[in-house]
N, C-alpha and C positions, 0 to 999 in steps of 0.2 A: 506549024510545027510538025516535025516528022516523028518517026518511030523512036528517035533518040531522046525524046522528051521524058524526063523522069520526075514529073510532078506528082506529089501525093494526092490520093483521091479526096481526102478531107483535110482542109486547111482551116486553121482558126481564123475567124473574121478579123481583118485588119483595116484600120482606117488610114494607115500610112503616117499618122501623126500621133505621137505620144502613145504608142501601143503599150509601152511599159507602164504608163499611168493606169491602164485598164487592169493590169496584173496587180498593181499596188492597191487599187480600190477594191479588188475582189478577194483579197486575202482574208483569213480568219482574224477576228479582232483579238487584241491582246487581252489578258485576264482583266486588266484595269478597265479597258474599253467595254468589255462584256459586263462588268459590274455596273458601270455607268449606264449602259443601255438598259440593264435590268431595273435600276432605280428609276430611270425616266419612264420606262414602260409601266411599272407599278404605280407611279405617281399619276400618269395619264389615265390608267384604268380606274384609279380611285376618283379622280376628278370627273371622269365620264359617269361613273356610278352615282356620284353625288348630283351631277347635273340631271341625270335621268330621274332620280328620286324627286328632285325639286320640281321638275316638269310634271311628273305624275301627280304630286301633291297640288300643284297649281291647277292642273286639269280637273282634279277631283273637287277642289274648292269652287272653281268656276261652274262645274256641273251642279253643285249643291245650291249655288246662288240662283241658278236658272229655275229651280223648283219653287 
């Protein structure tokens, strides 16, 4: 290419296939989607907390039995 090439210095990465899908996937969630995400996150955090507590209690019980 010669001096007449007017390509921008920085170009968004493209795959050549369904580039519009990348844009659609990276938009901000709607308010309804954000609420659903929040509910799932809080539920997952509560389940993790419960699982960790149960594991801690199980470990403490096993330790007491060894004595």
